[in-house]
C-alpha positions as YAML, in Angstrom:
chain: A
units: angstrom
residues:
- id: 1
  name: MET
  ca: [55.00, -18.20, -58.95]
- id: 2
  name: GLU
  ca: [53.40, -19.64, -55.92]
- id: 3
  name: VAL
  ca: [50.08, -18.25, -57.07]
- id: 4
  name: GLU
  ca: [50.39, -20.07, -60.38]
- id: 5
  name: ILE
  ca: [51.23, -23.30, -58.64]
- id: 6
  name: ILE
  ca: [48.23, -23.01, -56.32]
- id: 7
  name: ALA
  ca: [45.94, -22.26, -59.31]
- id: 8
  name: SER
  ca: [47.22, -25.30, -61.13]
- id: 9
  name: LEU
  ca: [46.66, -27.58, -58.16]
- id: 10
  name: THR
  ca: [43.18, -26.19, -57.70]
- id: 11
  name: GLY
  ca: [42.39, -26.91, -61.37]
- id: 12
  name: LEU
  ca: [43.68, -30.45, -61.05]
- id: 13
  name: ALA
  ca: [41.53, -31.04, -57.93]
- id: 14
  name: GLY
  ca: [38.44, -29.74, -59.71]
- id: 15
  name: LEU
  ca: [39.13, -31.99, -62.66]
- id: 16
  name: ALA
  ca: [39.54, -35.00, -60.38]
- id: 17
  name: ILE
  ca: [36.29, -34.22, -58.61]
- id: 18
  name: GLY
  ca: [34.51, -33.91, -61.96]
- id: 19
  name: LEU
  ca: [35.87, -37.17, -63.18]
- id: 20
  name: ALA
  ca: [34.87, -38.93, -59.94]
- id: 21
  name: THR
  ca: [31.35, -37.50, -60.10]
- id: 22
  name: GLY
  ca: [30.92, -38.62, -63.69]
- id: 23
  name: LEU
  ca: [32.15, -42.11, -62.86]
- id: 24
  name: ALA
  ca: [29.74, -42.33, -59.90]
- id: 25
  name: VAL
  ca: [26.84, -41.29, -62.14]
- id: 26
  name: ARG
  ca: [27.75, -43.88, -64.72]
- id: 27
  name: VAL
  ca: [28.07, -46.65, -62.05]
- id: 28
  name: SER
  ca: [24.65, -45.67, -60.63]
- id: 29
  name: GLU
  ca: [23.03, -45.73, -64.05]
- id: 30
  name: ARG
  ca: [24.59, -49.13, -64.76]
- id: 31
  name: ALA
  ca: [23.32, -50.49, -61.41]
- id: 32
  name: GLN
  ca: [19.84, -49.23, -62.17]
- id: 33
  name: ARG
  ca: [19.90, -50.82, -65.62]
- id: 34
  name: THR
  ca: [21.07, -54.08, -64.07]
- id: 35
  name: ALA
  ca: [18.22, -54.00, -61.50]
- id: 36
  name: VAL
  ca: [15.69, -53.30, -64.19]
- id: 37
  name: ALA
  ca: [17.08, -56.12, -66.30]
- id: 38
  name: ALA
  ca: [16.92, -58.47, -63.29]
- id: 39
  name: ASN
  ca: [13.35, -57.44, -62.48]
- id: 40
  name: PRO
  ca: [11.75, -56.08, -65.69]
- id: 41
  name: VAL
  ca: [8.23, -54.79, -65.93]
- id: 42
  name: GLY
  ca: [5.85, -57.79, -66.09]
- id: 43
  name: SER
  ca: [7.94, -60.16, -63.93]
- id: 44
  name: LEU
  ca: [7.67, -61.18, -60.29]
- id: 45
  name: PRO
  ca: [9.85, -59.54, -57.64]
- id: 46
  name: PRO
  ca: [12.58, -61.84, -56.27]
- id: 47
  name: GLY
  ca: [11.29, -64.36, -53.74]
- id: 48
  name: VAL
  ca: [7.62, -63.84, -54.50]
- id: 49
  name: ALA
  ca: [7.30, -67.04, -56.51]
- id: 50
  name: SER
  ca: [8.71, -69.07, -53.58]
- id: 51
  name: VAL
  ca: [6.26, -67.49, -51.15]
- id: 52
  name: LEU
  ca: [3.27, -68.09, -53.46]
- id: 53
  name: SER
  ca: [4.19, -71.75, -53.87]
- id: 54
  name: VAL
  ca: [3.66, -72.46, -50.15]
- id: 55
  name: LEU
  ca: [0.40, -70.59, -49.69]
- id: 56
  name: ARG
  ca: [-2.70, -72.68, -48.98]
- id: 57
  name: SER
  ca: [-5.00, -70.23, -50.74]
- id: 58
  name: SER
  ca: [-5.37, -70.11, -54.53]
- id: 59
  name: ALA
  ca: [-2.92, -67.41, -55.72]
- id: 60
  name: VAL
  ca: [-2.86, -65.30, -58.87]
- id: 61
  name: VAL
  ca: [-0.50, -62.46, -59.85]
- id: 62
  name: VAL
  ca: [-1.60, -60.09, -62.65]
- id: 63
  name: ASP
  ca: [0.39, -57.36, -64.34]
- id: 64
  name: GLY
  ca: [-0.57, -53.81, -65.25]
- id: 65
  name: GLU
  ca: [-2.47, -55.03, -68.31]
- id: 66
  name: ASP
  ca: [-4.52, -57.64, -66.42]
- id: 67
  name: ARG
  ca: [-2.42, -60.51, -67.79]
- id: 68
  name: VAL
  ca: [-1.81, -63.43, -65.44]
- id: 69
  name: LEU
  ca: [1.87, -63.79, -64.66]
- id: 70
  name: ARG
  ca: [1.45, -66.65, -62.22]
- id: 71
  name: ALA
  ca: [-1.49, -68.75, -61.08]
- id: 72
  name: SER
  ca: [-1.66, -71.78, -58.79]
- id: 73
  name: SER
  ca: [-3.11, -75.01, -60.15]
- id: 74
  name: ALA
  ca: [-6.01, -74.65, -57.71]
- id: 75
  name: ALA
  ca: [-6.91, -71.23, -59.13]
- id: 76
  name: ARG
  ca: [-7.13, -72.76, -62.62]
- id: 77
  name: ALA
  ca: [-9.00, -75.83, -61.43]
- id: 78
  name: TYR
  ca: [-11.61, -73.73, -59.63]
- id: 79
  name: GLY
  ca: [-12.21, -71.54, -62.72]
- id: 80
  name: LEU
  ca: [-10.62, -68.28, -61.56]
- id: 81
  name: VAL
  ca: [-8.10, -68.29, -64.41]
- id: 82
  name: SER
  ca: [-8.25, -69.38, -68.03]
- id: 83
  name: GLY
  ca: [-5.07, -69.15, -70.08]
- id: 84
  name: ASP
  ca: [-3.39, -65.92, -69.07]
- id: 85
  name: HIS
  ca: [-6.50, -64.00, -68.02]
- id: 86
  name: LEU
  ca: [-8.77, -63.78, -64.99]
- id: 87
  name: VAL
  ca: [-12.30, -64.85, -65.96]
- id: 88
  name: VAL
  ca: [-14.31, -63.62, -62.99]
- id: 89
  name: ASP
  ca: [-15.61, -60.11, -63.57]
- id: 90
  name: GLU
  ca: [-15.76, -59.13, -59.89]
- id: 91
  name: VAL
  ca: [-12.12, -60.12, -59.39]
- id: 92
  name: ILE
  ca: [-11.00, -58.22, -62.52]
- id: 93
  name: ALA
  ca: [-12.78, -55.10, -61.27]
- id: 94
  name: MET
  ca: [-11.15, -55.42, -57.87]
- id: 95
  name: THR
  ca: [-7.66, -55.74, -59.33]
- id: 96
  name: ARG
  ca: [-8.12, -52.57, -61.33]
- id: 97
  name: LEU
  ca: [-9.32, -50.63, -58.32]
- id: 98
  name: VAL
  ca: [-6.39, -51.86, -56.22]
- id: 99
  name: ARG
  ca: [-3.95, -50.97, -58.98]
- id: 100
  name: ARG
  ca: [-5.43, -47.45, -59.13]
- id: 101
  name: ASP
  ca: [-5.47, -46.51, -55.46]
- id: 102
  name: GLY
  ca: [-3.27, -49.15, -53.74]
- id: 103
  name: GLU
  ca: [-6.00, -50.09, -51.22]
- id: 104
  name: ILE
  ca: [-6.40, -53.73, -50.21]
- id: 105
  name: ARG
  ca: [-9.92, -55.10, -50.94]
- id: 106
  name: GLU
  ca: [-11.82, -58.17, -49.78]
- id: 107
  name: THR
  ca: [-15.09, -59.86, -50.82]
- id: 108
  name: GLU
  ca: [-16.85, -63.24, -51.08]
- id: 109
  name: ILE
  ca: [-17.86, -64.66, -54.44]
- id: 110
  name: GLN
  ca: [-19.40, -67.84, -55.81]
- id: 111
  name: ILE
  ca: [-17.91, -69.59, -58.81]
- id: 112
  name: GLY
  ca: [-19.91, -72.19, -60.69]
- id: 113
  name: PRO
  ca: [-18.46, -75.01, -62.84]
- id: 114
  name: ASN
  ca: [-16.08, -73.71, -65.56]
- id: 115
  name: GLY
  ca: [-16.31, -70.23, -64.08]
- id: 116
  name: ALA
  ca: [-20.07, -69.86, -64.62]
- id: 117
  name: ARG
  ca: [-21.77, -67.70, -62.00]
- id: 118
  name: ARG
  ca: [-24.68, -69.76, -60.68]
- id: 119
  name: ARG
  ca: [-26.23, -69.52, -57.24]
- id: 120
  name: ALA
  ca: [-27.64, -73.05, -57.32]
- id: 121
  name: ASP
  ca: [-24.26, -74.71, -57.11]
- id: 122
  name: GLY
  ca: [-20.52, -73.91, -57.39]
- id: 123
  name: ARG
  ca: [-17.93, -73.05, -54.77]
- id: 124
  name: TRP
  ca: [-17.62, -70.06, -52.45]
- id: 125
  name: PHE
  ca: [-14.37, -68.12, -52.04]
- id: 126
  name: ALA
  ca: [-13.10, -65.36, -49.76]
- id: 127
  name: VAL
  ca: [-11.10, -63.18, -52.17]
- id: 128
  name: ARG
  ca: [-8.41, -60.73, -51.01]
- id: 129
  name: VAL
  ca: [-6.70, -58.43, -53.55]
- id: 130
  name: ALA
  ca: [-3.59, -56.39, -52.73]
- id: 131
  name: PRO
  ca: [-0.86, -54.43, -54.60]
- id: 132
  name: LEU
  ca: [2.43, -56.35, -55.13]
- id: 133
  name: GLY
  ca: [5.49, -54.13, -55.42]
- id: 134
  name: SER
  ca: [5.79, -51.69, -58.30]
- id: 135
  name: HIS
  ca: [4.98, -51.81, -62.00]
- id: 136
  name: GLY
  ca: [1.22, -52.30, -61.34]
- id: 137
  name: LEU
  ca: [1.47, -55.93, -60.17]
- id: 138
  name: VAL
  ca: [-1.57, -57.15, -58.12]
- id: 139
  name: LEU
  ca: [-1.87, -60.26, -55.97]
- id: 140
  name: VAL
  ca: [-5.17, -62.15, -55.76]
- id: 141
  name: LEU
  ca: [-5.67, -64.70, -52.97]
- id: 142
  name: ALA
  ca: [-8.84, -66.87, -52.94]
- id: 143
  name: GLU
  ca: [-9.63, -69.13, -49.98]
- id: 144
  name: ASP
  ca: [-12.15, -71.91, -50.54]
- id: 145
  name: LEU
  ca: [-15.09, -71.50, -48.12]
- id: 146
  name: THR
  ca: [-17.31, -74.19, -49.64]
- id: 147
  name: ASP
  ca: [-16.91, -76.84, -46.96]
- id: 148
  name: MET
  ca: [-17.33, -74.27, -44.17]
- id: 149
  name: ARG
  ca: [-20.51, -72.89, -45.75]
- id: 150
  name: ARG
  ca: [-21.85, -76.42, -46.28]
- id: 151
  name: THR
  ca: [-21.19, -77.26, -42.62]
- id: 152
  name: GLU
  ca: [-22.95, -74.09, -41.52]
- id: 153
  name: ALA
  ca: [-25.94, -74.89, -43.72]
- id: 154
  name: ILE
  ca: [-26.12, -78.43, -42.32]
- id: 155
  name: ARG
  ca: [-26.01, -77.04, -38.78]
- id: 156
  name: ARG
  ca: [-28.76, -74.52, -39.50]
- id: 157
  name: ASP
  ca: [-30.95, -77.19, -41.12]
- id: 158
  name: PHE
  ca: [-30.34, -79.53, -38.19]
- id: 159
  name: VAL
  ca: [-31.33, -76.93, -35.60]
- id: 160
  name: ALA
  ca: [-34.40, -75.99, -37.66]
- id: 161
  name: ASN
  ca: [-35.46, -79.60, -38.08]
- id: 162
  name: VAL
  ca: [-34.94, -80.45, -34.41]
- id: 163
  name: SER
  ca: [-36.95, -77.35, -33.40]
- id: 164
  name: HIS
  ca: [-39.75, -78.37, -35.76]
- id: 165
  name: GLU
  ca: [-39.81, -81.98, -34.64]
- id: 166
  name: LEU
  ca: [-39.84, -81.00, -30.95]
- id: 167
  name: LYS
  ca: [-42.50, -78.37, -31.49]
- id: 168
  name: THR
  ca: [-45.08, -80.89, -32.72]
- id: 169
  name: PRO
  ca: [-45.25, -83.22, -29.71]
- id: 170
  name: VAL
  ca: [-44.65, -80.43, -27.20]
- id: 171
  name: GLY
  ca: [-47.46, -78.38, -28.69]
- id: 172
  name: ALA
  ca: [-49.74, -81.37, -28.80]
- id: 173
  name: LEU
  ca: [-49.05, -82.21, -25.13]
- id: 174
  name: SER
  ca: [-49.83, -78.63, -24.13]
- id: 175
  name: LEU
  ca: [-53.09, -78.61, -26.06]
- id: 176
  name: LEU
  ca: [-54.13, -82.01, -24.78]
- id: 177
  name: ALA
  ca: [-53.45, -80.96, -21.20]
- id: 178
  name: GLU
  ca: [-55.74, -77.96, -21.60]
- id: 179
  name: THR
  ca: [-58.37, -80.19, -23.20]
- id: 180
  name: VAL
  ca: [-58.19, -82.71, -20.35]
- id: 181
  name: GLU
  ca: [-58.60, -79.94, -17.80]
- id: 182
  name: GLY
  ca: [-61.69, -78.71, -19.64]
- id: 183
  name: ALA
  ca: [-63.16, -82.23, -19.88]
- id: 184
  name: ALA
  ca: [-62.66, -83.19, -16.23]
- id: 185
  name: ASP
  ca: [-66.33, -84.15, -15.90]
- id: 186
  name: ASP
  ca: [-66.17, -86.54, -18.84]
- id: 187
  name: PRO
  ca: [-64.24, -89.72, -17.89]
- id: 188
  name: ASP
  ca: [-64.34, -91.13, -21.41]
- id: 189
  name: ALA
  ca: [-62.89, -87.96, -22.90]
- id: 190
  name: VAL
  ca: [-60.21, -87.85, -20.18]
- id: 191
  name: ARG
  ca: [-59.18, -91.42, -20.99]
- id: 192
  name: ARG
  ca: [-59.07, -90.73, -24.71]
- id: 193
  name: PHE
  ca: [-57.00, -87.56, -24.35]
- id: 194
  name: ALA
  ca: [-54.73, -89.23, -21.78]
- id: 195
  name: GLY
  ca: [-53.98, -91.98, -24.30]
- id: 196
  name: ARG
  ca: [-53.15, -89.36, -26.90]
- id: 197
  name: MET
  ca: [-50.87, -87.61, -24.42]
- id: 198
  name: GLN
  ca: [-49.08, -90.87, -23.78]
- id: 199
  name: TYR
  ca: [-48.56, -91.36, -27.52]
- id: 200
  name: GLU
  ca: [-47.08, -87.84, -27.90]
- id: 201
  name: SER
  ca: [-44.82, -88.34, -24.89]
- id: 202
  name: VAL
  ca: [-43.50, -91.59, -26.35]
- id: 203
  name: ARG
  ca: [-42.86, -89.80, -29.63]
- id: 204
  name: LEU
  ca: [-41.00, -87.02, -27.83]
- id: 205
  name: ASN
  ca: [-38.97, -89.56, -25.87]
- id: 206
  name: ASN
  ca: [-38.02, -91.44, -29.03]
- id: 207
  name: LEU
  ca: [-36.84, -88.22, -30.65]
- id: 208
  name: VAL
  ca: [-34.68, -87.31, -27.68]
- id: 209
  name: GLN
  ca: [-33.22, -90.82, -27.54]
- id: 210
  name: ASP
  ca: [-32.41, -90.74, -31.27]
- id: 211
  name: LEU
  ca: [-30.75, -87.35, -30.91]
- id: 212
  name: MET
  ca: [-28.61, -88.68, -28.04]
- id: 213
  name: THR
  ca: [-27.63, -91.77, -30.02]
- id: 214
  name: LEU
  ca: [-26.82, -89.73, -33.13]
- id: 215
  name: SER
  ca: [-24.72, -87.33, -31.10]
- id: 216
  name: ARG
  ca: [-22.79, -90.27, -29.70]
- id: 217
  name: VAL
  ca: [-21.93, -91.95, -33.02]
- id: 218
  name: GLN
  ca: [-21.40, -89.03, -35.43]
- id: 219
  name: GLY
  ca: [-18.26, -87.67, -33.79]
- id: 220
  name: ASP
  ca: [-14.67, -88.64, -34.52]
- id: 221
  name: GLU
  ca: [-14.11, -90.34, -31.18]
- id: 222
  name: PRO
  ca: [-13.80, -94.17, -31.38]
- id: 223
  name: LEU
  ca: [-16.33, -96.32, -29.59]
- id: 224
  name: PRO
  ca: [-15.03, -97.60, -26.25]
- id: 225
  name: GLU
  ca: [-14.97, -101.20, -25.13]
- id: 226
  name: LEU
  ca: [-16.00, -103.07, -28.30]
- id: 227
  name: THR
  ca: [-16.58, -106.74, -27.54]
- id: 228
  name: PRO
  ca: [-17.18, -109.89, -29.66]
- id: 229
  name: VAL
  ca: [-20.91, -110.07, -30.48]
- id: 230
  name: THR
  ca: [-22.81, -112.93, -32.11]
- id: 231
  name: LEU
  ca: [-25.07, -111.78, -34.88]
- id: 232
  name: GLU
  ca: [-27.80, -114.24, -33.87]
- id: 233
  name: GLU
  ca: [-28.09, -112.38, -30.57]
- id: 234
  name: VAL
  ca: [-28.23, -109.00, -32.32]
- id: 235
  name: MET
  ca: [-30.94, -110.18, -34.73]
- id: 236
  name: ALA
  ca: [-33.00, -111.78, -32.01]
- id: 237
  name: GLU
  ca: [-33.01, -108.68, -29.82]
- id: 238
  name: ALA
  ca: [-33.74, -106.32, -32.70]
- id: 239
  name: LEU
  ca: [-36.66, -108.46, -33.92]
- id: 240
  name: GLU
  ca: [-38.04, -108.74, -30.38]
- id: 241
  name: ARG
  ca: [-38.17, -104.94, -30.08]
- id: 242
  name: CYS
  ca: [-40.07, -104.69, -33.40]
- id: 243
  name: GLN
  ca: [-42.49, -107.52, -32.76]
- id: 244
  name: ILE
  ca: [-45.43, -105.47, -31.43]
- id: 245
  name: LYS
  ca: [-45.48, -103.19, -34.46]
- id: 246
  name: ALA
  ca: [-45.23, -106.18, -36.77]
- id: 247
  name: VAL
  ca: [-48.10, -107.97, -35.07]
- id: 248
  name: ALA
  ca: [-50.27, -104.88, -35.28]
- id: 249
  name: LYS
  ca: [-49.94, -105.00, -39.10]
- id: 250
  name: ASP
  ca: [-49.96, -108.81, -39.36]
- id: 251
  name: ILE
  ca: [-46.40, -108.73, -40.77]
- id: 252
  name: GLN
  ca: [-44.25, -111.81, -40.19]
- id: 253
  name: LEU
  ca: [-40.64, -111.32, -39.06]
- id: 254
  name: ALA
  ca: [-38.22, -114.05, -40.10]
- id: 255
  name: ALA
  ca: [-34.49, -114.60, -39.44]
- id: 256
  name: GLY
  ca: [-31.93, -116.83, -41.11]
- id: 257
  name: GLY
  ca: [-28.33, -117.22, -42.28]
- id: 258
  name: GLU
  ca: [-25.10, -118.77, -41.12]
- id: 259
  name: ASP
  ca: [-24.77, -119.48, -37.42]
- id: 260
  name: GLY
  ca: [-21.83, -118.43, -35.29]
- id: 261
  name: LEU
  ca: [-20.86, -115.25, -37.15]
- id: 262
  name: ARG
  ca: [-19.26, -112.72, -34.81]
- id: 263
  name: VAL
  ca: [-18.20, -109.11, -35.07]
- id: 264
  name: ARG
  ca: [-16.48, -106.76, -32.64]
- id: 265
  name: ALA
  ca: [-19.11, -104.20, -31.69]
- id: 266
  name: ASP
  ca: [-21.04, -102.20, -29.18]
- id: 267
  name: GLN
  ca: [-23.99, -104.56, -29.00]
- id: 268
  name: GLU
  ca: [-26.56, -101.96, -27.94]
- id: 269
  name: LEU
  ca: [-25.66, -99.65, -30.83]
- id: 270
  name: LEU
  ca: [-25.69, -102.49, -33.32]
- id: 271
  name: VAL
  ca: [-29.08, -103.67, -32.09]
- id: 272
  name: THR
  ca: [-30.39, -100.11, -32.38]
- id: 273
  name: ALA
  ca: [-29.17, -99.84, -35.99]
- id: 274
  name: LEU
  ca: [-30.74, -103.15, -36.99]
- id: 275
  name: ARG
  ca: [-33.95, -102.33, -35.11]
- id: 276
  name: ASN
  ca: [-34.24, -99.05, -37.07]
- id: 277
  name: LEU
  ca: [-33.98, -100.96, -40.37]
- id: 278
  name: VAL
  ca: [-36.61, -103.50, -39.30]
- id: 279
  name: ASP
  ca: [-38.88, -100.70, -37.98]
- id: 280
  name: ASN
  ca: [-38.65, -98.97, -41.33]
- id: 281
  name: ALA
  ca: [-39.37, -102.20, -43.18]
- id: 282
  name: VAL
  ca: [-42.47, -102.78, -41.08]
- id: 283
  name: ALA
  ca: [-43.66, -99.16, -41.30]
- id: 284
  name: TYR
  ca: [-43.44, -99.05, -45.11]
- id: 285
  name: SER
  ca: [-44.79, -102.52, -45.84]
- id: 286
  name: PRO
  ca: [-48.45, -103.38, -46.43]
- id: 287
  name: GLU
  ca: [-50.28, -105.72, -44.11]
- id: 288
  name: HIS
  ca: [-49.94, -109.50, -44.43]
- id: 289
  name: THR
  ca: [-46.38, -109.37, -45.82]
- id: 290
  name: ARG
  ca: [-43.01, -110.55, -44.60]
- id: 291
  name: VAL
  ca: [-39.78, -108.94, -43.43]
- id: 292
  name: VAL
  ca: [-36.67, -111.16, -43.48]
- id: 293
  name: VAL
  ca: [-33.40, -110.48, -41.65]
- id: 294
  name: SER
  ca: [-30.54, -112.71, -42.79]
- id: 295
  name: THR
  ca: [-26.77, -112.94, -42.43]
- id: 296
  name: ARG
  ca: [-24.09, -114.25, -44.72]
- id: 297
  name: ARG
  ca: [-20.33, -114.37, -44.87]
- id: 298
  name: CYS
  ca: [-19.53, -112.38, -48.02]
- id: 299
  name: ASP
  ca: [-15.76, -113.16, -47.89]
- id: 300
  name: GLU
  ca: [-13.15, -114.29, -45.41]
- id: 301
  name: THR
  ca: [-13.07, -110.95, -43.56]
- id: 302
  name: HIS
  ca: [-16.60, -109.50, -43.82]
- id: 303
  name: VAL
  ca: [-20.17, -110.39, -43.04]
- id: 304
  name: GLU
  ca: [-23.44, -108.92, -44.30]
- id: 305
  name: ILE
  ca: [-26.76, -108.41, -42.49]
- id: 306
  name: ASN
  ca: [-29.64, -108.01, -44.95]
- id: 307
  name: VAL
  ca: [-33.12, -106.63, -44.13]
- id: 308
  name: THR
  ca: [-35.57, -107.36, -46.94]
- id: 309
  name: ASP
  ca: [-39.19, -106.23, -47.11]
- id: 310
  name: GLN
  ca: [-42.10, -106.33, -49.58]
- id: 311
  name: GLY
  ca: [-42.96, -102.68, -49.10]
- id: 312
  name: ILE
  ca: [-43.57, -99.68, -51.32]
- id: 313
  name: GLY
  ca: [-39.92, -99.22, -52.30]
- id: 314
  name: ILE
  ca: [-37.89, -96.05, -52.68]
- id: 315
  name: PRO
  ca: [-37.76, -93.88, -55.79]
- id: 316
  name: GLU
  ca: [-34.32, -94.13, -57.48]
- id: 317
  name: ALA
  ca: [-33.84, -90.40, -57.32]
- id: 318
  name: GLU
  ca: [-34.24, -90.42, -53.53]
- id: 319
  name: ILE
  ca: [-31.91, -93.30, -52.62]
- id: 320
  name: GLU
  ca: [-28.80, -91.14, -52.29]
- id: 321
  name: ARG
  ca: [-30.49, -88.86, -49.73]
- id: 322
  name: ILE
  ca: [-32.34, -91.31, -47.46]
- id: 323
  name: PHE
  ca: [-29.43, -91.48, -44.96]
- id: 324
  name: GLU
  ca: [-29.55, -87.73, -44.32]
- id: 325
  name: ARG
  ca: [-30.83, -86.58, -40.97]
- id: 326
  name: PHE
  ca: [-34.56, -85.76, -40.99]
- id: 327
  name: TYR
  ca: [-34.85, -86.46, -44.71]
- id: 328
  name: ARG
  ca: [-38.14, -88.12, -45.64]
- id: 329
  name: VAL
  ca: [-39.14, -89.46, -49.04]
- id: 330
  name: ASP
  ca: [-42.79, -88.93, -48.14]
- id: 331
  name: PRO
  ca: [-43.09, -86.55, -45.18]
- id: 332
  name: ALA
  ca: [-46.88, -87.06, -44.76]
- id: 333
  name: ARG
  ca: [-46.54, -90.86, -44.58]
- id: 334
  name: SER
  ca: [-43.50, -90.63, -42.30]
- id: 335
  name: ARG
  ca: [-45.44, -88.59, -39.77]
- id: 336
  name: GLN
  ca: [-48.25, -91.13, -39.84]
- id: 337
  name: THR
  ca: [-45.78, -93.91, -38.98]
- id: 338
  name: GLY
  ca: [-44.42, -91.87, -36.06]
- id: 339
  name: GLY
  ca: [-40.80, -91.90, -37.20]
- id: 340
  name: THR
  ca: [-38.29, -89.27, -36.15]
- id: 341
  name: GLY
  ca: [-36.44, -89.02, -39.44]
- id: 342
  name: LEU
  ca: [-33.14, -89.98, -37.75]
- id: 343
  name: GLY
  ca: [-33.30, -93.78, -38.00]
- id: 344
  name: LEU
  ca: [-31.32, -94.25, -41.20]
- id: 345
  name: ALA
  ca: [-28.81, -91.54, -40.24]
- id: 346
  name: ILE
  ca: [-28.18, -93.52, -37.04]
- id: 347
  name: VAL
  ca: [-27.76, -96.72, -39.08]
- id: 348
  name: LYS
  ca: [-25.18, -95.03, -41.31]
- id: 349
  name: HIS
  ca: [-23.11, -93.59, -38.45]
- id: 350
  name: VAL
  ca: [-23.28, -96.75, -36.31]
- id: 351
  name: THR
  ca: [-22.13, -98.87, -39.25]
- id: 352
  name: SER
  ca: [-19.30, -96.47, -40.01]
- id: 353
  name: LYS
  ca: [-18.21, -96.45, -36.37]
- id: 354
  name: HIS
  ca: [-17.84, -100.24, -36.59]
- id: 355
  name: GLY
  ca: [-15.66, -100.07, -39.68]
- id: 356
  name: GLY
  ca: [-18.44, -101.06, -42.09]
- id: 357
  name: ASP
  ca: [-20.89, -99.49, -44.52]
- id: 358
  name: VAL
  ca: [-24.59, -99.68, -45.38]
- id: 359
  name: THR
  ca: [-26.11, -99.91, -48.87]
- id: 360
  name: VAL
  ca: [-29.63, -100.23, -50.24]
- id: 361
  name: TRP
  ca: [-31.30, -101.83, -53.18]
- id: 362
  name: SER
  ca: [-34.90, -100.78, -53.85]
- id: 363
  name: LYS
  ca: [-37.51, -100.74, -56.57]
- id: 364
  name: GLU
  ca: [-40.84, -98.95, -56.30]
- id: 365
  name: GLY
  ca: [-43.66, -101.43, -55.75]
- id: 366
  name: HIS
  ca: [-41.23, -104.33, -55.19]
- id: 367
  name: GLY
  ca: [-39.70, -103.62, -51.80]
- id: 368
  name: SER
  ca: [-36.21, -102.84, -50.49]
- id: 369
  name: THR
  ca: [-33.13, -104.59, -49.16]
- id: 370
  name: PHE
  ca: [-30.79, -102.76, -46.77]
- id: 371
  name: THR
  ca: [-27.36, -104.34, -46.32]
- id: 372
  name: ILE
  ca: [-25.00, -103.72, -43.40]
- id: 373
  name: ARG
  ca: [-21.45, -104.88, -44.10]
- id: 374
  name: LEU
  ca: [-19.11, -105.33, -41.11]
- id: 375
  name: PRO
  ca: [-15.64, -106.75, -40.43]
- id: 376
  name: LEU
  ca: [-15.82, -110.35, -39.31]
- id: 377
  name: ILE
  ca: [-14.05, -111.97, -36.40]
- id: 378
  name: ASP
  ca: [-12.41, -115.18, -37.60]
- id: 379
  name: THR
  ca: [-14.87, -118.04, -37.07]
- id: 380
  name: PRO
  ca: [-15.05, -121.50, -38.64]
- id: 381
  name: ARG
  ca: [-17.58, -121.87, -41.42]
- id: 382
  name: ARG
  ca: [-20.91, -123.45, -40.46]
- id: 383
  name: PRO
  ca: [-23.81, -124.53, -42.67]
- id: 384
  name: ALA
  ca: [-26.26, -121.71, -43.37]
- id: 385
  name: ALA
  ca: [-29.55, -122.06, -41.55]
- id: 386
  name: GLY
  ca: [-32.80, -121.60, -43.42]
- id: 387
  name: ALA
  ca: [-35.00, -118.56, -42.72]
- id: 388
  name: THR
  ca: [-37.22, -119.22, -39.75]
- id: 389
  name: ALA
  ca: [-40.16, -117.21, -38.63]
- id: 390
  name: PHE
  ca: [-39.53, -115.19, -35.50]
- id: 391
  name: PRO
  ca: [-41.95, -116.32, -32.76]
- id: 392
  name: ALA
  ca: [-45.02, -114.14, -32.63]
- id: 393
  name: PRO
  ca: [-47.02, -113.65, -29.42]
- id: 394
  name: GLN
  ca: [-50.10, -115.89, -29.35]
- id: 395
  name: ASN
  ca: [-49.59, -116.80, -33.05]
- id: 396
  name: THR
  ca: [-51.05, -113.49, -34.18]
- id: 397
  name: ALA
  ca: [-48.46, -113.13, -36.98]
- id: 398
  name: ARG
  ca: [-49.04, -115.48, -39.85]
- id: 399
  name: GLU
  ca: [-46.78, -116.88, -42.58]
- id: 400
  name: ALA
  ca: [-46.80, -114.83, -45.80]
- id: 401
  name: THR
  ca: [-45.36, -115.59, -49.21]
- id: 402
  name: PRO
  ca: [-42.41, -113.33, -50.02]
...
């Protein structure tokens, strides 16, 4: 009897265990089906969308069939994605390789407008592709390197240009020194070569000074100790520094405009900027012409300084580039005039440092007008003065018809 009871209890225990095991299996299967329903094939894992939304890089998620599940607006704007597909062949190939072996891959690519691959223009990206969870999802991150590459190119060009500009006068001085040593018995030759050495040393000094000025004004630091400056004083000093060159070409310098206009400025920098404009006007004007510097109140808060010449003018296609460092419309003519190629870049940065801007109107064969626009210190209006010729030493500069 006891044996039968024990056998019955054992059978009941086995049945209970079997029922419990079956129930556990069913619960597990239901949990798995629920998880799959919550995260089906072709959808993002939980939390991924939130993470992608705060990334600075352009982000794209593609599924196992190369369809785009999610793409940032930047990725579409830059031409990485069109509709629900990646459009850059290199990136598509990388996603397939990552999906196959699970290895993270990186590269740099260039994307032209509308996804076109062109080396002449477009934007550069550092692309990183990595697997994202299961189901063949792949994450593509693209960081825009265009500005960094442009800055590096500008830096390389600047160093190359500075090296080239320094090499010319330094090489000339070395050669002239050897020539003078060989012509020690010829006083006339020594004097001639010494004069040439002096010219090259002045050219070298001007380049160094322009580099120092440009370094000072092109940074983000504000200019210290700006003081009220009268524009008549700025014009007079700038014209005085250009007078010798103007006399040599029989070019008359004239000044005019409203009296008493004041701006808050570093006077030396403002004089340097205006002198560069007048120097350019003299250098690119034919003999027996006129350069006029004038001021006017353009509104209640701003004043303009205009430098007008009767020179050769600037081709329309070149106007946008003339304020670049070392850019020359006519390199051969620029070297004849002895310029450093930094004058207009200095004008641009000095004007910007003073809260203003510089613009240019020009027509080939009809001259140019450069305009510096600056914030004005409140001053009462005064009658505008007529343009008057700037005094020339010993009357060597004559009046010319504009």
